[in-house]
VMD Tcl script that draws the C-alpha trace (Angstrom):
set ca {
  {-0.04 0.13 -0.13}
  {1.31 3.54 -0.67}
  {1.83 5.68 2.08}
  {2.89 9.29 2.09}
  {2.87 10.11 5.83}
  {6.71 10.55 6.21}
  {8.70 13.69 5.88}
  {9.76 12.52 2.30}
  {6.56 11.90 1.22}
  {6.49 14.69 -1.28}
  {9.75 13.36 -2.75}
  {8.95 9.97 -2.86}
  {5.45 10.82 -4.58}
  {7.41 12.68 -7.33}
  {9.81 10.05 -7.80}
  {7.17 7.51 -8.31}
  {5.36 9.82 -10.64}
  {8.46 10.42 -12.91}
  {8.81 6.59 -13.09}
  {5.17 6.10 -14.07}
  {5.42 8.85 -16.69}
  {8.66 7.53 -17.86}
  {7.28 3.97 -18.61}
  {4.19 5.61 -20.28}
  {6.52 7.65 -22.46}
  {8.72 4.69 -23.50}
  {5.53 2.63 -24.45}
  {4.36 5.56 -26.66}
  {7.64 6.02 -28.40}
  {7.98 2.53 -29.02}
  {7.30 1.42 -32.52}
  {5.94 4.90 -33.06}
  {7.01 4.77 -36.69}
  {6.61 1.10 -37.39}
  {2.97 1.04 -37.80}
  {1.37 1.83 -41.30}
  {-1.01 4.79 -41.46}
  {-4.63 3.84 -41.48}
  {-7.27 5.79 -43.59}
  {-8.12 8.59 -40.92}
  {-4.55 9.34 -40.37}
  {-3.71 9.67 -44.06}
  {-6.78 12.03 -44.38}
  {-5.34 14.16 -41.44}
  {-1.94 14.18 -43.01}
  {-2.94 15.06 -46.53}
  {-5.31 17.73 -45.28}
  {-2.58 19.30 -42.96}
  {-0.44 19.72 -46.06}
  {-2.97 21.94 -47.56}
  {-3.89 23.83 -44.28}
  {-3.60 27.45 -44.13}
  {-5.22 30.34 -42.24}
  {-7.50 31.15 -45.28}
  {-8.35 27.27 -45.68}
  {-8.86 26.35 -42.17}
  {-11.23 23.52 -41.00}
  {-13.75 24.02 -38.23}
  {-11.37 21.90 -36.01}
  {-7.98 23.21 -36.88}
  {-6.08 21.49 -33.86}
  {-5.09 18.09 -35.43}
  {-4.13 19.66 -38.65}
  {-1.64 22.27 -36.94}
  {-0.32 19.55 -34.97}
  {0.30 17.42 -37.92}
  {1.89 19.93 -39.87}
  {3.92 21.27 -37.04}
  {4.86 17.47 -36.31}
  {6.31 16.78 -39.71}
  {8.26 20.12 -39.42}
  {9.92 19.04 -36.11}
  {10.32 15.47 -37.35}
  {12.22 16.50 -40.36}
  {14.26 18.88 -38.38}
  {15.16 15.93 -36.08}
  {15.95 13.58 -38.92}
  {19.81 14.11 -38.31}
  {19.27 12.49 -34.92}
  {16.48 10.13 -35.47}
  {15.56 8.67 -38.91}
  {11.93 7.70 -38.02}
  {10.27 7.79 -41.35}
  {6.97 9.69 -42.71}
  {4.84 8.14 -40.10}
  {7.25 8.86 -36.97}
  {7.21 12.59 -38.02}
  {3.61 12.77 -38.53}
  {2.96 11.18 -35.01}
  {5.59 12.89 -33.14}
  {3.52 15.92 -31.53}
  {0.55 13.44 -30.92}
  {2.67 11.06 -29.09}
  {4.30 14.11 -27.01}
  {0.69 15.20 -26.28}
  {-0.26 11.84 -25.11}
  {2.77 11.73 -22.67}
  {1.91 15.17 -21.38}
  {-1.73 14.22 -20.64}
  {-0.47 11.28 -18.18}
  {0.86 13.70 -15.26}
  {-2.26 15.97 -15.68}
  {-4.43 13.00 -14.71}
  {-2.38 12.82 -11.53}
  {-3.10 16.50 -10.98}
  {-6.74 16.02 -11.68}
  {-6.78 12.76 -9.23}
  {-5.09 14.55 -6.58}
  {-7.39 17.56 -6.82}
  {-10.57 15.64 -6.63}
  {-9.41 13.01 -4.12}
  {-6.01 12.74 -2.98}
  {-2.34 11.74 -4.05}
  {-2.98 8.00 -3.80}
  {-5.90 8.23 -6.37}
  {-3.81 10.43 -8.53}
  {-0.82 8.02 -8.64}
  {-3.00 5.00 -9.44}
  {-5.08 6.60 -11.99}
  {-1.77 7.89 -13.56}
  {-0.45 4.45 -13.71}
  {-3.59 3.16 -15.29}
  {-3.64 5.75 -17.96}
  {0.15 5.29 -18.73}
  {-0.55 1.42 -19.08}
  {-3.93 1.94 -21.17}
  {-3.48 0.43 -24.57}
  {-6.34 2.68 -25.80}
  {-4.60 5.69 -24.69}
  {-1.42 4.20 -26.16}
  {-3.17 3.65 -29.49}
  {-4.40 7.17 -29.82}
  {-0.88 8.64 -28.71}
  {0.51 6.74 -31.57}
  {-2.08 8.23 -34.06}
  {-1.99 11.45 -36.29}
  {-5.57 12.03 -35.17}
  {-7.29 14.60 -32.89}
  {-8.42 12.32 -30.11}
  {-5.36 12.37 -27.95}
  {-5.76 16.18 -27.99}
  {-9.41 15.70 -26.83}
  {-8.06 13.61 -23.96}
  {-5.44 16.28 -23.08}
  {-7.74 19.26 -23.30}
  {-10.72 17.44 -21.69}
  {-8.54 16.77 -18.59}
  {-7.26 20.24 -18.38}
  {-10.85 21.52 -18.63}
  {-11.98 19.27 -15.83}
  {-9.06 20.23 -13.59}
  {-9.50 23.84 -14.15}
  {-13.08 23.96 -13.86}
  {-13.57 21.95 -10.59}
  {-10.91 23.97 -8.96}
  {-12.61 27.26 -10.24}
  {-15.83 26.16 -8.60}
  {-14.10 25.15 -5.34}
  {-12.02 28.44 -5.15}
  {-14.40 30.84 -6.90}
  {-11.30 31.76 -8.90}
  {-11.90 34.01 -12.02}
  {-8.34 33.13 -13.21}
  {-9.11 29.20 -13.01}
  {-12.43 29.90 -14.82}
  {-10.60 31.70 -17.82}
  {-8.12 28.88 -17.71}
  {-10.96 26.21 -17.97}
  {-12.75 28.25 -20.87}
  {-9.40 28.36 -22.78}
  {-8.82 24.66 -22.40}
  {-12.47 23.84 -23.30}
  {-12.10 25.98 -26.49}
  {-9.04 24.00 -27.46}
  {-10.92 20.80 -26.75}
  {-13.85 21.85 -29.13}
  {-11.45 22.91 -31.72}
  {-9.92 19.50 -31.61}
  {-13.08 17.57 -32.22}
  {-16.32 19.54 -32.59}
  {-18.55 16.46 -30.92}
  {-16.46 17.16 -27.74}
  {-18.61 20.05 -27.25}
  {-20.69 17.70 -25.34}
  {-18.55 18.60 -22.31}
  {-20.33 21.82 -22.08}
  {-23.84 20.58 -20.86}
  {-21.80 18.04 -18.66}
  {-20.02 20.87 -16.99}
  {-23.51 22.91 -16.67}
  {-25.23 19.93 -15.08}
  {-22.45 19.78 -12.43}
  {-22.41 23.62 -12.01}
  {-26.28 23.39 -11.42}
  {-25.79 20.94 -8.70}
  {-23.28 23.08 -7.14}
  {-25.20 26.16 -7.06}
  {-28.09 24.22 -5.58}
  {-25.74 23.46 -2.57}
  {-24.03 26.84 -2.23}
  {-24.26 30.13 -4.29}
  {-22.53 33.49 -4.29}
  {-22.18 36.54 -6.57}
  {-18.62 35.70 -7.77}
  {-19.63 32.10 -8.62}
  {-22.47 33.15 -10.90}
  {-20.12 35.70 -12.52}
  {-17.51 32.85 -13.15}
  {-20.02 30.67 -14.52}
  {-21.45 33.16 -16.94}
  {-17.89 34.00 -18.07}
  {-17.49 30.27 -18.83}
  {-20.67 29.45 -20.29}
  {-21.81 32.39 -22.26}
  {-19.01 32.08 -24.88}
  {-20.52 28.89 -25.82}
  {-23.88 30.41 -26.60}
  {-22.50 31.96 -29.90}
  {-21.54 28.87 -31.48}
  {-25.02 27.53 -30.93}
  {-26.58 30.51 -32.62}
  {-24.02 30.06 -35.51}
  {-25.87 26.71 -36.31}
  {-28.11 29.30 -38.26}
  {-25.42 29.55 -40.89}
  {-25.64 27.20 -43.76}
  {-21.82 26.47 -43.86}
  {-21.79 25.41 -40.06}
  {-24.91 23.40 -40.53}
  {-23.61 21.72 -43.50}
  {-20.43 20.62 -41.86}
  {-22.25 19.12 -38.90}
  {-24.44 17.06 -41.19}
  {-21.83 16.25 -44.09}
  {-20.58 12.70 -43.82}
  {-22.44 11.90 -40.54}
  {-25.81 10.79 -41.82}
  {-27.30 7.81 -40.39}
  {-26.28 5.02 -42.98}
  {-24.50 1.44 -42.87}
  {-21.51 2.97 -41.02}
  {-23.80 3.86 -38.12}
  {-23.14 2.35 -34.79}
  {-25.77 1.09 -32.42}
  {-25.98 2.52 -28.79}
  {-24.88 -1.02 -27.54}
  {-21.80 -0.97 -30.01}
  {-20.86 2.65 -28.67}
  {-21.05 1.52 -25.07}
  {-19.05 -1.84 -25.79}
  {-16.58 0.10 -27.75}
  {-16.09 2.60 -24.64}
  {-16.05 -0.32 -22.24}
  {-13.34 -2.40 -24.16}
  {-11.37 0.80 -24.78}
  {-10.85 1.45 -21.11}
  {-10.90 -2.46 -20.42}
  {-13.68 -4.39 -18.87}
  {-12.03 -4.50 -15.30}
  {-11.52 -0.77 -15.39}
  {-15.03 0.08 -16.43}
  {-16.55 -2.47 -13.79}
  {-14.37 -1.02 -10.96}
  {-15.22 2.51 -11.91}
  {-18.94 1.66 -12.10}
  {-18.37 0.21 -8.57}
  {-16.94 3.27 -7.31}
  {-19.57 5.48 -8.68}
  {-22.49 3.58 -7.08}
  {-20.76 3.25 -3.61}
  {-20.69 6.87 -2.90}
  {-22.63 8.77 -5.46}
  {-23.19 11.96 -3.26}
  {-19.43 12.57 -2.97}
  {-18.90 15.76 -4.59}
  {-15.74 14.68 -6.70}
  {-17.51 11.44 -7.59}
  {-20.69 13.40 -8.70}
  {-18.29 15.44 -11.03}
  {-16.90 12.37 -12.83}
  {-20.35 10.91 -13.18}
  {-21.28 14.26 -14.90}
  {-18.23 14.40 -16.87}
  {-18.47 10.79 -18.29}
  {-22.28 10.15 -18.10}
  {-23.83 13.11 -19.69}
  {-21.77 13.14 -22.93}
  {-22.42 9.31 -23.12}
  {-26.18 9.86 -22.91}
  {-25.99 12.84 -25.56}
  {-24.07 10.77 -27.98}
  {-26.34 7.74 -27.68}
  {-29.37 9.90 -28.57}
  {-27.41 11.52 -31.37}
  {-26.58 8.08 -32.48}
  {-30.02 7.68 -33.75}
  {-29.73 10.21 -36.23}
  {-26.12 10.61 -37.15}
  {-23.00 8.21 -37.21}
  {-21.38 8.20 -33.93}
  {-18.37 6.27 -33.07}
  {-17.45 5.05 -29.45}
  {-14.15 6.62 -29.70}
  {-15.68 10.04 -29.87}
  {-16.06 9.57 -26.21}
  {-12.36 8.87 -25.58}
  {-11.95 12.34 -23.82}
  {-14.38 10.92 -21.17}
  {-12.09 8.16 -20.00}
  {-10.11 10.08 -17.33}
  {-13.44 9.69 -15.25}
  {-13.09 5.83 -15.56}
  {-9.60 5.51 -14.64}
  {-9.94 7.87 -11.80}
  {-12.95 6.27 -10.57}
  {-11.12 2.85 -10.70}
  {-8.36 4.34 -8.58}
  {-10.90 5.40 -6.11}
  {-12.28 1.95 -5.92}
  {-8.87 0.65 -4.93}
  {-8.74 3.21 -2.02}
  {-12.18 2.14 -1.07}
  {-10.66 -1.46 -0.74}
  {-7.87 -0.17 1.30}
  {-9.73 1.47 3.67}
  {-12.29 -1.24 4.12}
  {-9.55 -3.74 4.99}
  {-7.65 -2.12 7.99}
  {-5.68 -5.10 9.34}
  {-2.16 -5.12 8.55}
  {-2.14 -8.88 7.88}
  {-4.28 -8.62 4.77}
  {-2.15 -5.92 3.05}
  {-1.59 -8.44 0.18}
  {-5.37 -8.54 -0.25}
  {-5.40 -4.74 -0.41}
  {-3.06 -4.68 -3.16}
  {-4.99 -7.18 -5.14}
  {-7.26 -5.06 -7.02}
  {-4.92 -2.58 -8.28}
  {-2.34 -5.34 -9.17}
  {-5.18 -7.11 -11.08}
  {-6.04 -3.96 -13.15}
  {-2.36 -3.26 -13.87}
  {-1.74 -6.90 -14.91}
  {-4.78 -6.77 -17.30}
  {-3.52 -3.44 -18.93}
  {-0.11 -4.94 -19.37}
  {-1.63 -8.05 -21.04}
  {-3.30 -5.67 -23.43}
  {-0.24 -3.86 -24.25}
  {1.59 -7.16 -25.11}
  {-1.24 -8.09 -27.47}
  {-0.93 -4.56 -29.00}
  {2.72 -4.78 -29.71}
  {3.18 -8.56 -30.23}
  {-0.04 -9.44 -32.20}
  {-2.35 -6.49 -33.12}
  {-0.04 -4.71 -35.38}
  {-0.50 -1.41 -33.24}
  {-4.20 -1.81 -33.58}
  {-4.48 -1.10 -37.44}
  {-4.31 -2.73 -40.89}
  {-0.83 -3.23 -42.80}
  {-1.86 -0.59 -45.72}
  {1.74 0.25 -46.27}
  {2.83 -3.19 -46.57}
  {0.02 -3.91 -48.92}
  {1.43 -1.12 -51.23}
  {4.85 -2.10 -51.10}
  {3.73 -5.72 -52.33}
  {1.88 -4.07 -55.38}
  {5.06 -1.64 -55.97}
  {7.14 -4.74 -56.60}
  {4.84 -6.45 -58.96}
  {2.79 -3.77 -60.74}
  {3.00 -2.70 -64.33}
  {2.72 0.93 -65.39}
  {-0.76 0.44 -66.82}
  {-2.02 -1.53 -63.91}
  {-5.25 -0.02 -62.02}
  {-5.87 -0.12 -58.01}
  {-9.25 -0.58 -56.68}
  {-9.93 -0.31 -53.13}
  {-12.13 1.05 -50.49}
  {-10.13 4.16 -49.68}
  {-8.35 5.78 -52.70}
  {-6.76 8.27 -50.62}
  {-4.33 5.65 -49.48}
  {-3.20 5.34 -52.85}
  {-2.81 9.12 -52.89}
  {-0.44 8.96 -50.03}
  {1.36 5.56 -50.51}
  {1.48 5.63 -54.31}
  {0.59 9.09 -55.59}
  {1.55 8.27 -59.24}
  {-0.84 5.46 -59.58}
  {-4.40 5.48 -60.72}
  {-6.98 4.35 -58.16}
  {-10.61 3.45 -58.20}
  {-13.38 3.51 -55.64}
  {-14.57 -0.04 -55.04}
  {-18.00 1.58 -54.62}
  {-18.14 1.86 -58.32}
  {-18.20 -1.99 -58.49}
  {-20.37 -2.15 -55.42}
  {-23.16 0.03 -57.10}
  {-23.12 -1.41 -60.72}
  {-21.08 -4.64 -61.21}
  {-22.19 -5.06 -64.89}
  {-20.93 -1.50 -66.11}
  {-17.62 -1.98 -64.22}
  {-16.93 -5.48 -65.89}
  {-17.85 -4.11 -69.36}
  {-15.45 -1.10 -68.87}
  {-12.81 -3.47 -67.70}
  {-13.41 -5.83 -70.63}
  {-13.09 -2.98 -73.11}
  {-9.80 -1.90 -71.80}
  {-8.08 -4.62 -73.59}
  {-7.67 -6.72 -70.43}
  {-5.96 -3.99 -68.38}
  {-4.78 -5.61 -65.01}
  {-6.34 -4.59 -61.84}
  {-5.34 -4.82 -58.32}
  {-7.96 -5.21 -55.59}
  {-7.11 -4.27 -51.99}
  {-9.58 -5.83 -49.72}
  {-9.51 -4.48 -46.24}
  {-11.92 -6.84 -44.56}
  {-13.12 -4.35 -41.79}
  {-14.57 -1.97 -44.36}
  {-15.76 -4.67 -46.56}
  {-17.72 -6.33 -43.88}
  {-19.75 -3.12 -43.85}
  {-20.57 -2.39 -47.38}
  {-20.19 -5.97 -48.67}
  {-21.66 -7.93 -45.91}
  {-23.12 -10.54 -48.39}
  {-19.78 -11.03 -49.86}
  {-21.15 -10.29 -53.49}
  {-18.25 -8.08 -54.22}
  {-15.73 -10.30 -52.71}
  {-16.90 -13.35 -54.56}
  {-16.98 -11.33 -57.84}
  {-13.26 -10.64 -57.10}
  {-12.25 -14.09 -56.19}
  {-13.91 -15.57 -59.25}
  {-11.89 -13.30 -61.72}
  {-8.68 -12.92 -59.91}
  {-6.06 -14.80 -57.82}
  {-4.91 -13.93 -54.33}
  {-1.29 -12.40 -54.11}
  {-0.91 -11.81 -50.67}
  {-2.70 -11.82 -47.21}
  {-1.62 -9.36 -44.54}
  {-3.35 -10.66 -41.40}
  {-4.22 -8.08 -38.38}
  {-6.49 -8.36 -35.58}
  {-7.27 -5.93 -32.82}
  {-10.13 -4.84 -30.46}
  {-12.31 -7.55 -31.50}
  {-12.16 -6.94 -35.22}
  {-10.57 -8.32 -38.34}
  {-8.49 -5.86 -40.02}
  {-6.83 -8.33 -42.37}
  {-6.16 -7.02 -46.01}
  {-6.20 -9.43 -49.03}
  {-4.44 -8.50 -52.27}
  {-5.79 -9.83 -55.53}
  {-4.80 -9.46 -59.04}
  {-7.30 -9.66 -61.93}
  {-5.84 -9.99 -65.53}
}
mol new
graphics top color blue
foreach p $ca { graphics top sphere $p radius 0.5 }
foreach p [lrange $ca 0 end-1] q [lrange $ca 1 end] { graphics top cylinder $p $q radius 0.2 }
display resetview
C-alpha cells in the first residue's frame, strides 16, 4: 500500500510519478514509426499539407499539430530517422505523454495523491490511450484538453477563482477545436455547475459561471449559418456505417478495459453523493447519454467519447482506495493490493497484445502497397475502398473507388473488358468490406475473376483488420 505520511512523502510521490510517466513515455515512443497509417491518419496528414489560415477547417488543432509534427520530425532527422509515420505522429505522441501527469493532478485535486498516482498508472498502461498517442488524429488532444478543462473547472468552482475559470474556458475551446462533438462537455459541466449552485451560491460564482458558459452560446447561434449546418451534417448521416448504442457503449468499455469499467462503476455507485464522484459522473455520463441519443440520427463512434475516459481511470483508482480503507488489518495488506495489481496486469496484457500481435491496432496498408509496387506494371489500376491511401502511398498510380463496383458490377465489368484486359489490383480491407459488402457479393466477384497475391493479417479490438491483395488479369 502506498503511504505518504513520512517527511519524504512529497519527494517519494514525485519520484514515483516520474517513473510512471517515464514508462508511459517509453511505451508511446515504442514502434511509433513502425505502424502503417490507416485511412483516418492519411486524411489528417493530407489535409494538413493543404492547411492555411485562409483554408482552415472548423477543428484546426489536429491539422496544425500534424503540420508542425512533420516540420519538427524533419528537423530532428539528423538525430532520428523515423520515417514519414514517425514524423507525422511525433507531436501527438508528446501530447499523449503530457496528458499522463495531468491525470495525476486531476486525481489529486478531486481526491488525494494515492488516487492520482493510481489513475496515472492506469492511463500510462492503457492500450487505448497508447493507441491514440500513436495516431495522427485529434483524439489524444481531446483527452489532453478535456482533462485540463476538468481540472481547471473543478478548482474554479471550489475556489471561486476567475483566473481558473478563464483557464478552463481556454482549455474547453481548445478541446472543441480538436473535435467538434467534444462540445458535449459543455452540458456535462453545466449539469455539475447547477448541482453546485443548489448546494451553495454566491455572486462571484455566478459571475465566473457566466464567464465560462456565455461564450458557448455564440456557436449555438452559428448553427443558423448554412456553412456550419452543412459541416455538422456532412458525412455524418445515419447510414450503413452507423453504430448502435450498444456498440458505442461496448467500444467505450472495451477501450478502457472491462475490469477498469466495472471497477469505476462500482466506485460510482458506492458513494454517488461525494462531490468529486458526482463531478466525474457528470463528466462521463452526460456526454455518453447525449451521443447515444445522437447515434439515432448521425453516425457516432464510441471513440468520440475517448476524452471522457479520465473519469473511468480515476474512479477505478478510487475503488482501489475504498478497498484499502475497508480492509484495515495489516495482515491483509496483500489482499489490499490485489485489485490494483489485477487492473495493472490486465492493462499490461493488452499492451503485450498491442505490440506483439495486433500491429498497433491497425491494418497493414503500407505493407500492402509495398507488395503491389514490386509486381505492378505501369498500366495497372488499383481498386480499393479508400482511394486516399493510394494518393499517399502510391501518388503516381491510378486508383478507383470500389464503390463503383458495388453500385454497378455489370458496367464495371464491361468497362474493364473494353480496356483490353488491363490488369486490376484489388486491395480488400476486411474491416471496411464487412460493412458495405456484408453479403460477400463483391468479394465473390473478385475471387471468381482474380487470384490472391498476398494476405496481411491483423486482428485488434475484436475486429478483423486483415488485408487481402488480389490481381485480376
